[in-house]
Backbone as numpy.savetxt, mean C-alpha at the origin, in Angstrom:
# Nx Ny Nz CAx CAy CAz Cx Cy Cz
13.25 -12.79 1.39 12.43 -11.59 1.39 13.29 -10.34 1.39
14.55 -10.47 1.84 15.41 -9.31 1.88 15.80 -8.85 0.48
15.97 -9.79 -0.43 16.32 -9.40 -1.79 15.14 -8.77 -2.53
13.92 -8.99 -2.07 12.74 -8.36 -2.68 12.53 -6.92 -2.20
13.21 -6.55 -1.11 13.00 -5.23 -0.51 13.23 -4.07 -1.48
14.36 -4.03 -2.24 14.54 -2.88 -3.15 13.55 -2.86 -4.31
12.92 -3.99 -4.57 11.94 -4.06 -5.64 10.54 -3.74 -5.09
10.22 -4.34 -3.95 8.87 -4.26 -3.40 8.49 -2.86 -2.93
9.40 -2.20 -2.24 9.07 -0.90 -1.63 8.77 0.17 -2.69
9.63 0.40 -3.71 9.28 1.44 -4.69 8.04 1.10 -5.53
7.92 -0.17 -5.91 6.74 -0.56 -6.70 5.48 -0.48 -5.85
5.57 -0.86 -4.59 4.42 -0.77 -3.69 3.99 0.67 -3.47
4.96 1.56 -3.31 4.61 2.98 -3.13 3.99 3.55 -4.40
4.47 3.13 -5.56 3.91 3.59 -6.83 2.47 3.10 -6.99
2.24 1.83 -6.70 0.89 1.27 -6.81 -0.05 1.90 -5.78
0.44 2.08 -4.55 -0.38 2.72 -3.51 -0.74 4.15 -3.87
0.21 4.89 -4.43 -0.06 6.27 -4.85 -1.05 6.32 -6.00
-0.91 5.40 -6.95 -1.85 5.35 -8.07 -3.26 5.02 -7.58
-3.36 4.06 -6.66 -4.68 3.71 -6.12 -5.27 4.86 -5.31
-4.44 5.61 -4.61 -4.93 6.78 -3.87 -5.47 7.82 -4.85
-4.77 8.03 -5.95 -5.24 8.97 -6.97 -6.57 8.53 -7.56
-6.70 7.23 -7.85 -7.96 6.69 -8.38 -9.07 6.84 -7.34
-8.75 6.62 -6.06 -9.73 6.78 -4.99 -10.24 8.22 -4.92
-9.33 9.18 -4.98 -9.73 10.60 -4.93 -10.57 10.96 -6.15
-10.16 10.49 -7.32 -10.96 10.77 -8.52 -12.33 10.12 -8.44
-12.41 8.92 -7.85 -13.69 8.26 -7.67 -14.60 9.01 -6.71
-14.02 9.56 -5.64 -14.82 10.36 -4.71 -15.35 11.62 -5.38
-14.50 12.26 -6.16 -14.95 13.46 -6.88 -16.08 13.11 -7.84
-15.94 11.98 -8.54 -16.99 11.57 -9.48 -18.29 11.24 -8.74
-18.18 10.57 -7.59 -19.39 10.18 -6.86 -20.10 11.39 -6.25
-19.35 12.39 -5.82 -20.01 13.58 -5.28 -20.57 14.46 -6.39
-19.99 14.35 -7.60 -20.50 15.13 -8.73 -21.72 14.46 -9.35
-21.61 13.15 -9.60 -22.70 12.38 -10.20 -23.03 11.21 -9.27
-23.85 11.43 -8.24 -24.08 10.38 -7.24 -24.86 9.19 -7.80
-24.39 8.00 -7.45 -25.14 6.76 -7.67 -24.77 5.80 -6.55
-25.57 4.78 -6.37 -25.35 3.87 -5.25 -24.36 2.76 -5.56
-24.08 2.49 -6.82 -23.23 1.36 -7.20 -21.76 1.67 -6.99
-21.31 2.88 -7.25 -19.90 3.20 -7.23 -19.27 3.32 -5.86
-20.07 3.40 -4.79 -19.50 3.59 -3.45 -18.67 2.40 -3.01
-19.15 1.19 -3.25 -18.41 0.02 -2.78 -17.07 -0.11 -3.50
-17.04 0.14 -4.79 -15.80 0.07 -5.55 -14.83 1.16 -5.08
-15.34 2.35 -4.87 -14.49 3.46 -4.45 -13.90 3.21 -3.06
-14.71 2.74 -2.13 -14.23 2.44 -0.79 -13.24 1.27 -0.85
-13.48 0.29 -1.69 -12.57 -0.84 -1.84 -11.21 -0.40 -2.36
-11.19 0.51 -3.31 -9.93 1.03 -3.83 -9.20 1.82 -2.74
-9.92 2.59 -1.95 -9.30 3.33 -0.86 -8.69 2.42 0.19
-9.39 1.35 0.54 -8.89 0.40 1.53 -7.67 -0.33 0.98
-7.72 -0.72 -0.28 -6.57 -1.39 -0.91 -5.36 -0.47 -0.95
-5.57 0.80 -1.25 -4.48 1.76 -1.25 -3.85 1.86 0.13
-4.67 1.91 1.17 -4.16 1.99 2.53 -3.38 0.74 2.92
-3.88 -0.43 2.53 -3.20 -1.69 2.86 -1.85 -1.77 2.17
-1.78 -1.39 0.90 -0.51 -1.40 0.18 0.47 -0.42 0.81
-0.03 0.76 1.19 0.82 1.75 1.85 1.37 1.21 3.16
0.53 0.58 3.97 0.97 0.06 5.26 1.97 -1.10 5.08
1.78 -1.93 4.05 2.73 -3.01 3.81 4.10 -2.46 3.43
4.14 -1.40 2.62 5.43 -0.84 2.26 6.08 -0.14 3.45
5.30 0.46 4.32 5.86 1.13 5.48 6.37 0.15 6.53
5.71 -0.98 6.71 6.07 -1.93 7.75 6.80 -3.15 7.22
7.26 -3.11 5.98 7.99 -4.24 5.40 9.27 -4.52 6.18
9.97 -3.48 6.59 11.19 -3.66 7.37 10.90 -4.33 8.72
9.83 -3.93 9.36 9.46 -4.55 10.64 9.12 -6.02 10.46
8.46 -6.35 9.36 8.13 -7.75 9.08 9.41 -8.54 8.88
10.39 -7.97 8.15 11.66 -8.65 7.95 12.39 -8.87 9.27
12.38 -7.88 10.14 13.06 -8.02 11.42 12.39 -9.06 12.31
11.06 -9.18 12.23 10.34 -10.19 13.02 10.65 -11.60 12.51
10.84 -11.74 11.20 11.12 -13.05 10.61 12.59 -13.42 10.68
13.44 -12.51 11.13 14.88 -12.74 11.21 15.17 -13.85 12.23
15.96 -14.84 11.83 16.30 -15.89 12.80 17.10 -15.33 13.96
16.96 -15.94 15.13 17.68 -15.45 16.30 19.16 -15.69 16.14
19.95 -14.79 16.67 21.39 -14.91 16.58 21.99 -14.20 15.38
21.18 -13.75 14.46 21.67 -13.03 13.28 21.36 -11.56 13.43
22.29 -10.72 13.00 22.02 -9.29 13.02 21.65 -8.85 11.61
20.66 -8.01 11.51 20.16 -7.57 10.22 20.10 -6.06 10.22
20.78 -5.45 9.26 20.79 -3.99 9.12 20.03 -3.62 7.87
19.00 -2.81 8.01 18.19 -2.37 6.88 18.35 -0.87 6.72
19.11 -0.45 5.74 19.30 0.98 5.48 18.24 1.50 4.54
17.95 2.78 4.67 16.93 3.38 3.80 17.55 4.00 2.60
């Protein structure tokens, strides 16, 4: 999982940012042209964006928790 770190974090932040942008655009569309169908999709995109953001932020903590005992692990930013 350590070798995936330089790949996962930038791609995860890019995907999370894109989903946040889609969420904001969906909210603007729903407040401009209200309908009952689009709310679930818009809220789902917002929740997915938050989950991806949290995974990229706490990826280092997950790596440290999975680190075998007796090994030292240094994660630089």
